[in-house]
N, C-alpha and C positions, 0 to 999 in steps of 0.2 A: 895345253889344249887349244889356245888361240892360234899358234903356229900351225897346229894340225888342221884346224878349222879353214884357215886361210889357204893352206897348201891344197886341200881336197875340197874346196868349195865347188859345189856343182854349179855350172854355169849354163846348163842347158835350159832353153826356154821354149815354150810353145806359144806362138802367136797364131791364132786360128781365125779365119774369116769365113763366113757362110755364103758369100755372095761371089766366090771366085775373084775377089779384088786382091790387091796386093796386101800382104800382112802389114798391120799397123804396128809401127814401132812404139812400143809402150815402155821403153827402157826408162824414160824419165819418171813415169809413174812408179815403176817398180823401185827405182832408186829412192824416190821420195818416201815410199812405204818402208823400205829396208833401213833408212836413216831417220825415220820418224816415229819409232815405237814410243808409246806413251805410257808412263806409270799411271796408277790408279788416281793419284791425287796430285793437284797442283795448288800451291799455296797462292791465295789471291794477291795480285799485285806483283808476283814474281815473274821473271822471264820464264816461258815454256821450256821445260827440260825434255829433250828427245833423245832416244838411244839408237844405236846401230844394232841390227839383228844379230850379228856375229858376237858382238860384245855381251849381249843378253843371253845368247846361248852358252856362252862361257860362264856368265854370272850364275845362271840357273842349272848348270851341269846338264844341258840338253845337246847331245852330240849331233843329232840330226832333225831336220825340219822339211816338211813338203808342203807346199801351198798351191791352191788353184782358185782362180777368180772368174766368176761367170758374170757377163754383163750383156744385157739386151739379148739373152738366150743363146750366147755363144761362149765357149771358153776363151776368155781374153788373154790370160796368160797363166802359165804354171811353172814352178821353179822348185828345185831342190837345193838344200843348204847342208853343208857339213858331212858328217860320217854315218853311214848305215852300219858299218861294223868296224870298229877300231882295231880289232884283232887281224882281220884280213885286209885292212885299209881299203875298204869299199866305201866310195862316196854315195851320197844320196843324189839321185836324179828324179825325173818325173815318173819313171818306171819302177822306182823302188816301192815295194809293198810293205805296208804296215799293218799291224793288227788294229781292227777298227773298234774293238771293245763293244760298247753298247750301241754304237751306230749300227751294228749288225741287226739290232732289232727292227727298226723301221724298214730296212731293206728286206729282211727276212718276212716281214708282215705281208709283202706283196704276195707271197705264195698262198697264204690263207685267203686273201682277197680274190685271187684268181680262181681258187677252187670254190669260192662262193659264187663268183660270176658264172662258173660252169655248172652250178646247181648241185655240186657235190657236198657243199657244206652250207650251213646257215648261220648267220652272226648271232642269232638269239636262241639257238637250241642248246640244251644240256649237252656239253661236249662228251659226256660218258656214252653218249649214243655213237660217237665215231671212234672211240677207243677200243682196240682189239684185245690186247693182252695186259693191259694195266687200267685201273679204274681209279677215280678220285674217290678215297674213302668217305663214305657217308658219315655225317655227324650232325649235331644240333644246328650248325651254321648253314648247312645245305638242305635242311628240312623243307623250307618254303622257297628259298631263292637258290638258283643253280648257277654253276660256272658255265659261261658261254664265251664264244670266241670274241665277241665285242668287248666283254669284260676283261678277258685276257689281254687283248691288244691295248686296252686303255688303263691297265693297272688297276682295276676295280673289282677283280674276281675274288679277292680275299685270300689270295695264295701267298705262301710263305717263301723265304729265301730271297733276299735283296740281290746278291750277286755271287760270282764264283771266282775263286782264287786261281783256278787253272791247275795244271799238273806239269811237273818238270819232266824232262825227257826220259829220266830214268824210272818215273812212276808208271804203275799199271793204269790202263786206259779204260775206264768204265763205259758201259753202253748207257744209252739215253734212259732206258728203263731203269738201270741200277742208280743213275743220278736221281731220277724221281723217287726211288724207294729209299734214298739216303744211304746207299751202299758205296758211294763215292767219298769225296772229302768234304761234303756239305750235308746238312741235315736233310731228312725226307721233306718232300714238298706236299703240302696239304692245305686245306682251307681252315683258317683260324678265326675268321670273322665273317659276318653275313655278306655274301657277295652283293655288290653295288651299293654297300652302305658307306664305304669310305674309299679314298684314292690312296694307295700305297704302292710304291714302285716295286716290282716283282720280277727279277730274272727268272725265278722258279716258274712263274706263269708263262713266260716265253719258251721255256723249255718244254712245258706241257704243250703249247702250240705246236712246237717242232714235232713232237710225237703224233699229234693229230694229223699234221700235214703227211708225215711218213705213213701212217696207217691208212690214210685215205688215198694217196697217190701210188702207194707201194713202191716208192723210190726213197732213197736217202735225201735229206734235205739239201746236201751239196750238189746232188745230181739234179734235183728238181730245179733249184735256183739257177744252176748253170744252163739248163735246157730252156727255161722259160723267161729267164730275166738277163743274166750276166751275158750270155752269147748274143741274144737279140739286140742288147744295148751296146754291144762291142766293148763291154767292160773286161778287156783282155788280160788285165793285170789283177783280176779279182777272183777269189774262190772261198767257198765255205769248207774246203777240205780240212779235216782235223783228225789226226796230225797232218801237218803239211807235207805234201809229197816232195820227193827230193828235186823234182824238175823246178821247183819254185825256189829252192834254198839260195841259189846264188843271188836272186833278186830281192831276198827278204832282209828287212832291217833287224838287227839284234835289238833287244830290250835293255834299258838302263835304269838303274835305281836313282834315288834322289841325290846321291853323291857322284853320280856319273859312272858307276862301276857296272860292267857288262854282265848280264844274267848268266848263271851256269846253263849250258846247253843252248845259249843265245835267246831262248824265248820259252814261255810256258805253252802248253797245249789246252785247248778247251773243247771237250766233247759236247758242251752246251752251245752248239753251233748258232742256233737262232739268236741266243742271248749275248754271245761273245765271241763267235767263231770265224768272223769274216776277215780275210786278208784283202787289202785293197790299196788304192791310191787316191789322193784328192782328185786327180783327172777322172778316174772312173766314177767316183762319187759325184762328180760334176755332170756326168752324163745321166745318171739317175735323176738329178735335180732338173736338168734340162728337159728330160722326158715327162716328168710330172707337169712342169710349166707349159709344155707344148700341148699336152692333153687338156689341160685346163683351158688353153686358148683355142681348143676346137680340134686338134689333130685327130684324124680317124685312124683306126688300126694301130693304136698304141698298145703298149704292154698291158693296160687295163683300159676300161672304158671311162669316159668323163663322169658318168654317174657314180662309178666306184671311187674314182679319185676325190670326187667331191664329198662322198661319205667318209673317205680317209682323213680328209682335212676339216671334218665337222668336229667342233669342240665338245668334249665330255667333261667329266670332273677334272678339275685342276688344269683346265685348258689342255687336255690331252686328245689327240686324234687316234686313229686306228694304226698306230705305229709310232708316229713322230709326236714330239711336243709342238704346241701351236702357240703363236705370239701374235698380238695385234689382231687386226680384222680387216674385212673388206679388201680394198686394193693393196693395203699394206701387210696383209697376212703372211706370216712367216711359218715354215715348218722346219724344225731343227732337232738336233740330238747331240749330246756329248758322248764320248767314248773313253773308257778307262780300263785297260788291262794291266796286268803287271808289266811295268816298263814301257808303256804306251799311253799317251794322253792326246785326245783329238777333239775337234769341233766341227760340226757341220751345220751351216746356217743357209737357208735358201728362201727367198721371197716367192711366194705362189704365183703372183700376178705380174710382177715387174721384170722377170727374167734375169734376176741377179742372184748371186750366190758366192759364198766363200767357205772353203774347206781348208783346215789346217791340221796336219798330222805331225806328231813328234814321237820320238822313240825313247821317252824318258818319263819317269814318275813326276818330275817337276814341270812337265811341259804345260800345265794348265796356267801357270803364272806368266809364261812367255806367250802362251796363245792369247791371253787377255790384253798384253800389250800390242801384239800384232793386230788384233781386231780393232783396237782403238785406232791405230794407224790406217787401217783399211777403210773404216767407217768414216774417217775424217777425209781421206783422199776422194772417196766416191760419194760422200754425202749421203750415207745410207742410215744414219742415226741409230745404229744397232748398238754401239758401245761408246759411252761418252766418258771423258776424263771429269772427275768431280774436283771442283774448286773449294777449298776450305780456308777458313780464317784461323790463324795461329796467334799465340800471345807468347810473351817472354816471361819466364819464370826466374826469380832471383836464385842466385847460387845457394843462398842460405836455405830456401825452401827445398831446392833440389837436394841438398845434403841430407835433409830430414827424411828423404825417402830411400837413401841407399842402404844396402843391406842384403842378407840372404832371406829368401822366402821359400816355404815348402808347400807344395800342393797338398790340399786337404784330404787327399785319399791315396792309398798305396798303388803303384803302378807295377803290374807283373813283370817280372824279369829285372826291375830296377829298385823297387822299394821306395824309399823316401825320395821324392822328385823335387830337387832343390835348384832354384835359379838364383842368379846373383845380379843385383841392381847396383850399378856404380855410375861414375861420372867420368867421361873422357872428353877433353876439348869442350868443356862447358855444355855437353850434351848428356842427357840421362840414357844409359845403355842398359838393356836386359840381355844378359849372357846366360844361354841355356847350354850347360856342358853335356846334357844328356842327348840333345839332338845336334849340338854344334851350331845352333842358330843364334845369331846376335840381332837384336832389334835396337835401332838407333831412334830414340823418341823425340817428337816435337809436340809441345803443349798446345792444346786446343781450348782447354779451360784450365782452372787453377791446378786441379789434381787429375786431369784427363789428358792422355797422350795418344799419339798415333805414330806409327812407323810409315813415313811417306812412301817407302819403297814397297814394303809387303802388304800395308793395309792393316797390320796388326794394331788392335786397340787395347790400351792399358788403362785402368782406372784405379787410383789409389784411395783407400779409406784410411785417413789419418786419425781416426778416433783413438784417444789414448789407451782405452781398454783393449782394443782389438784392431790392430794395424794389418790391413790386407791389401792384396792385389787382385782385381778381377781382369783376367786375360780374355779378350775377345768376348766378353759378355757370358763366359761360360765357366771358366776354370778359376778357382778361388785358391790363392796362395796366402799362407799366414806368415807374418814376419817372425824370424827366429830372434831370440835374444842373443845380444853380443857376447 
């Protein structure tokens, strides 16, 4: 794979200046980031370890990556790496489109906000008022509190269904009403807790939002978004079309699983367009970020008014705005969202007031680990403070004590399709190793306390209970494994 990545490395760069000046050569910055990927942890006193992006793509089985950086309100650079499709030998460039996953949500939320601006919708009205041929079933939870657009956008409406798995190319394609009614491959969407009582992420809520937009505008969501946002913002490589029309296929990245295997049919389809259906590029998402930044700074005749954008970026429960997640405050306010579809993993982070943003899109289930390392390199290069490497202290454990921990351990519950889930703890080169034959993962452990360890590469944490009556491992604070007798 390394040879393939090098052979087909996309070298196209975008250097953009807004004042008709000569493009600034940022190749040194890019090179520093590409060779400065940082793992989550560094041992105090050790020399800082950095990685090359191609090496880490190979390490994590991520065939393709695309990055865009915004600085001072302009796209400073954008670049693609690796392969968009290993079957067709298509490389990633800045125009390669990826499935955005849940980054679809904050962009799609613009549709609702525009209809509110036009007086066709209200953020705090019972949404059943707007629905034509489908209604939220009444129950005890909706007796006094109602589902509103504000609550849908901020994940406080009490709606069910976290996310959607998508449909393979051979699968039948349900309508949005069928998805809401549970006639697709996910349960029906309804209210199972009092609206506004808790924050709970709900892709189902955004699917309902999509239905409201379509019933109000008398247009499909993809048509409404193209007309009112994607085209005006010149997001020419973006669409909410589902399934993706043939004209986009040559430019679309395939999806890859955690082992780097290409998906059957290249990708899944998502009728839940608002929740997961956007195809786009980091460069196009950068244009969305810049538009929001410019409106906040006073731009007139933007896609939405400053009043609306200010509402969008007002924190509700769990620091959520009307679409994006919010972080920090005042001049340092960030609006952001991650995205995960089958075979795609992405991250969008934008400062509201500083004119900076970073968007990273990958075509792999393992993309999240790589994205975190890239973000740390970007943050360090531009002094943004968004992702820091953690420095930890480690200790030496005697070989005798390490030997007392080796053996086979069984998860304390059965796993569907596997049954007994057994891992093997052993010693290699004086290091404690956890071998998981079920997933193929191997964790190399470093001691932080006498019986507490961490994998400096993956961040996995393992704690051993050495009680004579019951020897166990607690993996990542959640999964308990009991030691088996020899």
